[in-house]
N, C-alpha and C positions, 0 to 999 in steps of 0.2 A: 212536563218540562222537564232533567233532571235533575232541581234543585227546586223549594221550595223558597216562594215568593214571599219573602215576610214584609216584602212593601204594599199589600192589600187591605190587612189589617186582618182581624181576625175571622176565622168559618163562621162559617149558617150554626156548626157545632157547638162550638167552641161559646158562642156569647152565647147563646144558646144557656150552655152550661153557665156564664157568668150569670142571666138570667136567672135558671132554677137559682143559684145560690142570694141570689139576693129577694124570691124569693117573689118572684116576679111574671107573669107567663112568658113561659113560648110563644116566637112568629116566626115568620113565614122574612119579616120584611126583618130579622135580628141582623141580618146580613146578605150581599149577594153574589155570595158566590160560596161553593161547597169547595171543598178539598180532602181528595183518596189520596192516598201512596199508599202504590203495588209494587206487589218487588217483580220484576220478570226474568228476571234468571239467571245466571254464568254467560250465555254464549250470545245474547242476547243483539248483541253494538263488538262492533270491529277493533274496537281500543284498550278491548276487556274481557279476557276472556275468560279469566279465570276468579274474578268478583263480584260479587252477588250486584244486581244493577236496581236499584227503586227509581219509581217517577214519579210526581204528581198529579194530578190527573186533574185538576180545578173547569169548574164546575157556573155557570153563571145560572142564581136562581129568579126565578117570575113571582115575583116578587107582587103583593095586594095592593099598599101605599105604590107604584107606580106606573100603571096598568097600562094606565093611560100616559105619562111620557119613556117609560122603560128606562127612569134616573135610576143609578143605583140609591139604595136607600141604606141603614142602620138604624138601631133604632138606640137611644140610651139607657145603661144599664144603672140607669144609678135610682135603688127606688123609692127616692123624695124628689123626684123630679116630676113635674106637669108635662111631661114631654115625654115619660120614658113608654109608650103606646102611639107617638106618634114621629112617622116616620121623616129622619131629616138627611137632605140630600148627604149623600160621599160624597159628593166631585163640589170640590171650588171650583164656582167657576171663570173665576180671578187669576187664581194662581193655578188650576191644574193638578191642583194638590189631592191625594186620600182628605178625609177628615174621620177625624177619631174620638172629635170631642163633642157633645152636647149642644145649640144653639139656644134650647130654651132656659 
């Protein structure tokens, strides 16, 4: 995409950085995607010949806690939470909205 998708929440790298600061173990279940920022050059698109173009590449992470369901998960980064190593569904099935708060 040509713009960051901020509505997805934090990437795996960002979530694991938060977990490190909280002295929690890193995990593939910390977020359901990775994001890579790439510069594709100045003449990569027809509408801008002299501006450096940046794109954002998103990839779905294969999470250990959702192997059987395929559901997107995240982990709580609160050190005091007993559920900080238990995956929480990242999608509220009733509202269809992404969840960033722990349910524990």
